[in-house]
DSSP file (Angstrom, degrees, kcal/mol; ACC not computed):
  #  RESIDUE AA STRUCTURE BP1 BP2  ACC     N-H-->O    O-->H-N    N-H-->O    O-->H-N    TCO  KAPPA ALPHA  PHI   PSI    X-CA   Y-CA   Z-CA
    1    1 A M              0   0    0      0, 0.0     2,-0.1     0, 0.0     0, 0.0   0.000 360.0 360.0 360.0 140.2   -8.8  -29.2  179.9
    2    2 A A        -     0   0    0      1,-0.1     2,-0.9     2,-0.0     0, 0.0  -0.434 360.0-116.5 -77.5 141.7   -9.7  -26.7  177.2
    3    3 A N        +     0   0    0      1,-0.2    -1,-0.1    -2,-0.1     0, 0.0  -0.722  33.5 178.7 -82.0 115.8  -11.8  -23.6  178.1
    4    4 A T        +     0   0    0     -2,-0.9    -1,-0.2     2,-0.0     2,-0.1   0.481  45.7 103.8 -90.1  -8.0  -14.9  -24.0  176.1
    5    5 A Q  S    S-     0   0    0      6,-0.1     6,-0.2     1,-0.1    -2,-0.0  -0.493  72.3-117.2 -82.0 146.5  -16.7  -20.9  177.4
    6    6 A G    >   -     0   0    0      4,-1.3     3,-2.2    -2,-0.1    -1,-0.1  -0.197  40.4 -88.1 -74.8 172.1  -16.9  -17.8  175.1
    7    7 A P  T 3  S+     0   0    0      0, 0.0    -1,-0.1     0, 0.0    -2,-0.1   0.802 129.6  51.7 -61.1 -29.3  -15.3  -14.6  176.0
    8    8 A Q  T 3  S-     0   0    0      2,-0.1     3,-0.1     1,-0.0    -3,-0.0   0.494 115.7-112.0 -84.5   1.9  -18.5  -13.5  178.0
    9    9 A G    <   +     0   0    0     -3,-2.2     2,-0.6     1,-0.3    -4,-0.1   0.617  69.3 144.7  84.5  12.0  -18.6  -16.8  180.0
   10   10 A N        -     0   0    0      2,-0.0    -4,-1.3     0, 0.0     2,-0.5  -0.770  26.5-174.7 -86.5 117.8  -21.8  -17.9  178.2
   11   11 A H        -     0   0    0     -2,-0.6    -6,-0.1    -6,-0.2    -7,-0.0  -0.975  12.2-163.0-123.7 121.2  -21.5  -21.7  177.8
   12   12 A D    >>  +     0   0    0     -2,-0.5     4,-0.9     1,-0.2     3,-0.9  -0.830  10.5 177.1-110.2  92.4  -24.3  -23.6  175.8
   13   13 A P  H 3> S+     0   0    0      0, 0.0     4,-1.8     0, 0.0    -1,-0.2   0.761  79.3  64.2 -68.7 -24.1  -24.1  -27.3  176.7
   14   14 A A  H 3> S+     0   0    0      2,-0.2     4,-2.4     1,-0.2     5,-0.2   0.804  94.5  60.6 -62.4 -30.1  -27.1  -28.0  174.5
   15   15 A G  H <> S+     0   0    0     -3,-0.9     4,-2.0     2,-0.2    -1,-0.2   0.915 106.6  45.2 -66.3 -44.0  -25.1  -26.9  171.4
   16   16 A N  H  X S+     0   0    0     -4,-0.9     4,-1.9     2,-0.2    -2,-0.2   0.869 112.6  50.9 -69.6 -36.2  -22.7  -29.6  172.1
   17   17 A T  H  X S+     0   0    0     -4,-1.8     4,-2.9     2,-0.2    -2,-0.2   0.880 110.6  49.6 -65.1 -35.9  -25.4  -32.2  172.7
   18   18 A Q  H  X S+     0   0    0     -4,-2.4     4,-2.3     2,-0.2    -2,-0.2   0.913 110.8  48.8 -65.9 -45.7  -27.1  -31.3  169.5
   19   19 A M  H  X S+     0   0    0     -4,-2.0     4,-1.6     2,-0.2    -1,-0.2   0.889 112.8  49.0 -62.7 -37.4  -23.9  -31.6  167.5
   20   20 A F  H >X S+     0   0    0     -4,-1.9     4,-2.6     2,-0.2     3,-0.8   0.975 111.9  47.9 -70.2 -58.1  -23.2  -35.0  169.1
   21   21 A R  H 3X S+     0   0    0     -4,-2.9     4,-3.0     1,-0.3    -1,-0.2   0.879 108.4  53.4 -53.5 -37.9  -26.7  -36.4  168.4
   22   22 A A  H 3X S+     0   0    0     -4,-2.3     4,-0.6     2,-0.2    -1,-0.3   0.892 112.0  46.3 -64.9 -34.0  -26.5  -35.2  164.8
   23   23 A F  H X< S+     0   0    0     -4,-1.6     3,-1.0    -3,-0.8    -2,-0.2   0.961 116.1  45.9 -70.5 -44.9  -23.1  -37.2  164.5
   24   24 A V  H 3< S+     0   0    0     -4,-2.6    -2,-0.2     1,-0.2    -1,-0.2   0.877 108.0  56.0 -65.5 -37.6  -24.5  -40.3  166.2
   25   25 A D  H 3< S+     0   0    0     -4,-3.0     2,-0.4    -5,-0.3    -1,-0.2   0.648  80.9 106.8 -78.1  -8.0  -27.7  -40.2  164.2
   26   26 A E    <<  -     0   0    0     -3,-1.0     3,-0.1    -4,-0.6    -4,-0.0  -0.550  65.8-139.5 -67.5 126.3  -26.0  -40.3  160.9
   27   27 A G        -     0   0    0     -2,-0.4    -1,-0.1     1,-0.2    -2,-0.1  -0.315  32.8 -73.3 -81.8 168.6  -26.3  -43.6  159.3
   28   28 A P        -     0   0    0      0, 0.0    -1,-0.2     0, 0.0     3,-0.1  -0.331  38.6-143.0 -64.6 136.9  -23.7  -45.6  157.5
   29   29 A Q        -     0   0    0      1,-0.1     2,-0.2    -3,-0.1     3,-0.1   0.159  69.3 -31.8 -87.1  21.1  -23.1  -44.1  154.0
   30   30 A G  S >> S-     0   0    0      1,-0.1     4,-1.1     2,-0.0     3,-0.8  -0.807  76.3 -71.8 150.7 168.2  -22.7  -47.4  152.2
   31   31 A G  H 3> S+     0   0    0     -2,-0.2     4,-2.5     1,-0.2     5,-0.2   0.826 117.5  67.7 -61.1 -32.9  -21.4  -51.0  152.6
   32   32 A R  H 3> S+     0   0    0      1,-0.2     4,-1.8     2,-0.2    -1,-0.2   0.820  99.2  47.8 -62.7 -30.0  -17.9  -49.9  152.6
   33   33 A Q  H <> S+     0   0    0     -3,-0.8     4,-1.9     2,-0.2    -1,-0.2   0.892 111.4  52.8 -73.0 -33.8  -18.1  -48.2  156.0
   34   34 A Q  H  X S+     0   0    0     -4,-1.1     4,-1.1     1,-0.2    -2,-0.2   0.896 108.6  47.2 -66.8 -42.2  -19.9  -51.1  157.4
   35   35 A A  H  X S+     0   0    0     -4,-2.5     4,-0.6     1,-0.2     3,-0.4   0.907 111.3  53.4 -70.8 -34.7  -17.2  -53.5  156.3
   36   36 A A  H >< S+     0   0    0     -4,-1.8     3,-0.5     1,-0.2    -2,-0.2   0.829 103.8  56.2 -64.8 -30.9  -14.6  -51.1  157.7
   37   37 A S  H 3X S+     0   0    0     -4,-1.9     4,-0.6     1,-0.2    -1,-0.2   0.740  99.0  61.1 -69.5 -24.4  -16.3  -51.1  161.1
   38   38 A S  H 3X S+     0   0    0     -4,-1.1     4,-2.1    -3,-0.4    -1,-0.2   0.746  94.0  65.3 -71.6 -25.4  -16.1  -54.8  161.3
   39   39 A G  H <X S+     0   0    0     -4,-0.6     4,-2.3    -3,-0.5     5,-0.2   0.951 101.8  44.6 -64.8 -48.5  -12.2  -54.8  161.2
   40   40 A P  H  > S+     0   0    0      0, 0.0     4,-1.1     0, 0.0    -1,-0.2   0.737 111.8  56.5 -74.1 -19.6  -11.6  -53.1  164.4
   41   41 A R  H  X S+     0   0    0     -4,-0.6     4,-2.1     2,-0.2    -2,-0.2   0.898 108.9  44.1 -68.1 -44.3  -14.2  -55.3  166.0
   42   42 A I  H  X S+     0   0    0     -4,-2.1     4,-3.1     2,-0.2     5,-0.2   0.893 111.8  54.0 -62.6 -43.7  -12.4  -58.6  164.9
   43   43 A G  H  X S+     0   0    0     -4,-2.3     4,-1.7     1,-0.2    -1,-0.2   0.818 107.8  50.6 -70.9 -27.3   -9.2  -57.1  166.1
   44   44 A L  H  X S+     0   0    0     -4,-1.1     4,-2.5     2,-0.2    -2,-0.2   0.960 110.7  49.8 -68.8 -49.6  -10.8  -56.4  169.6
   45   45 A I  H  X S+     0   0    0     -4,-2.1     4,-2.6     1,-0.2     5,-0.3   0.930 111.6  46.8 -53.4 -51.3  -12.0  -59.9  169.8
   46   46 A V  H  X S+     0   0    0     -4,-3.1     4,-2.7     1,-0.2    -1,-0.2   0.909 111.6  52.2 -62.6 -37.0   -8.6  -61.3  168.9
   47   47 A G  H  X S+     0   0    0     -4,-1.7     4,-2.7    -5,-0.2    -1,-0.2   0.901 109.5  49.1 -60.2 -45.6   -6.9  -59.0  171.4
   48   48 A V  H  X S+     0   0    0     -4,-2.5     4,-2.2     2,-0.2    -2,-0.2   0.917 111.4  48.6 -63.8 -42.5   -9.2  -60.1  174.2
   49   49 A I  H  X S+     0   0    0     -4,-2.6     4,-2.8     1,-0.2    -2,-0.2   0.950 112.2  49.5 -60.1 -51.0   -8.6  -63.7  173.4
   50   50 A A  H  X S+     0   0    0     -4,-2.7     4,-2.4    -5,-0.3    -2,-0.2   0.902 110.2  51.2 -60.4 -39.1   -4.8  -63.2  173.3
   51   51 A A  H  X S+     0   0    0     -4,-2.7     4,-2.3     2,-0.2    -1,-0.2   0.872 108.2  49.9 -69.1 -31.7   -5.0  -61.4  176.6
   52   52 A V  H  X S+     0   0    0     -4,-2.2     4,-2.8    -5,-0.2     5,-0.3   0.952 110.5  52.1 -66.3 -45.3   -6.9  -64.1  178.4
   53   53 A A  H  X S+     0   0    0     -4,-2.8     4,-2.6     1,-0.2    -2,-0.2   0.921 108.7  50.8 -59.1 -42.7   -4.4  -66.7  177.1
   54   54 A I  H  X S+     0   0    0     -4,-2.4     4,-2.8     1,-0.2    -1,-0.2   0.927 111.3  46.5 -51.8 -48.4   -1.6  -64.6  178.4
   55   55 A V  H  X S+     0   0    0     -4,-2.3     4,-2.7     1,-0.2    -1,-0.2   0.884 112.8  50.2 -71.7 -31.7   -3.1  -64.4  181.8
   56   56 A A  H  X S+     0   0    0     -4,-2.8     4,-2.0     2,-0.2    -1,-0.2   0.919 109.8  50.3 -64.4 -39.5   -3.9  -68.1  181.8
   57   57 A A  H  X S+     0   0    0     -4,-2.6     4,-2.4    -5,-0.3    -2,-0.2   0.946 113.1  45.4 -66.6 -45.2   -0.4  -69.0  180.9
   58   58 A V  H  X S+     0   0    0     -4,-2.8     4,-2.5     1,-0.2     5,-0.2   0.936 114.5  48.7 -58.2 -45.4    1.1  -66.7  183.7
   59   59 A A  H  X S+     0   0    0     -4,-2.7     4,-1.8    -5,-0.2    -1,-0.2   0.882 112.3  49.2 -63.2 -33.9   -1.4  -68.0  186.2
   60   60 A W  H  X S+     0   0    0     -4,-2.0     4,-1.1     2,-0.2    -1,-0.2   0.899 113.7  45.2 -69.2 -43.1   -0.5  -71.6  185.1
   61   61 A L  H  < S+     0   0    0     -4,-2.4    -2,-0.2     1,-0.2    -1,-0.2   0.834 111.9  53.8 -71.6 -31.1    3.3  -70.9  185.4
   62   62 A A  H  < S+     0   0    0     -4,-2.5    -2,-0.2     1,-0.2    -1,-0.2   0.835 112.6  43.2 -70.1 -31.5    2.7  -69.2  188.9
   63   63 A L  H  <        0   0    0     -4,-1.8    -1,-0.2    -5,-0.2    -2,-0.2   0.640 360.0 360.0 -89.0 -10.6    0.9  -72.2  190.2
   64   64 A K     <        0   0    0     -4,-1.1    -1,-0.2    -5,-0.1    -2,-0.1   0.487 360.0 360.0 -72.7 360.0    3.3  -74.8  188.8
């Protein structure tokens, strides 16, 4: 883990929180980003369905 404290040992966790909130509060900058964000979501759904199918196939073969 990286040492995030300064040379004097002063660590400001509120600074990291403010930066994170500024990042999260940024809205989409156009339709293109929104369309790009749906791509990984579809891939995740397909991956979960494939994983469930593989587990079901293995269970079926084990019980056969």
